[in-house]
Phi, psi and omega in degrees: 000139172266145183229140171247113172277121193245124167273163181249295182297128182086355178242302179264013171210175184199166174300319180300318180297314181294323176296317183292328187254001187298331180258009179264152180268077180257129182253159174072205187296333181290351171291332186254343186236131179270112183296336175296326176290323176296319179297323175296313179301317180301323177300315180295320180295314180298320182288326186256343185073016184288152171262151182253132175237120179288123174250355181293153174296345176302335187296340179237033175252173178296336182275357186302315181294321177295320178297312180299321179294319178296316178297318179298328176302330178262016181060038173247109182254139191236154165249178179226150172285156177290159176269115178231084178052036179054042183247089192303317180298315179295321180296318178295314180299320179295316178300316179298319181291336178273353184227085189284350183272019179279121177277315180206161179208159171224162177243123179252110187206153176263001179237155172246119183266147180297339180278358176281117176276186184300320179298312182293321177299325178291343181258359185281128166257100187280118178274137184296129172232026188249045177256011176090359179246201185269324187251349179073206187270343185072182181298132181236162178306324179296328177290321178297317177301318179295317178301312181296316180297321183282323180271339182085157181279147177298129182302325180296321178293318179298319180296317179297315180294323178295319180296323182287342182286000000 
């Protein structure tokens, strides 16, 4: 199984999204989450067959259930890393040690944590947060291309496309 460890802030939202929606009357979780970013993520999931594991601090907030429900609406079902003193690298490693059927994984995050060792840094798809604001650009098509290239395409998708040719 391929796994995407997913951060939320700076990945499924962006400064542009918050600027664009600040004067709109958006209620609930969609105030914080850009569905266009979810649709991009869904493309990567469909192409790679990856499972999503939330590594974001969102996983233990009041908004976690709303987030999971929104993702499920897009047929993205999630697991979560354990909480280990808010130490993201250790939490990812612990999840991996508890789930031995992982073939490959990546980490999609806009931050680099001091707890990321060389292995985890090698698996990081770093989302840009360098536009001078707080959340950066969020997930972009170029990031989706990188995710697909690094995890590889789902064999079932390749077979279907080969059959259609």
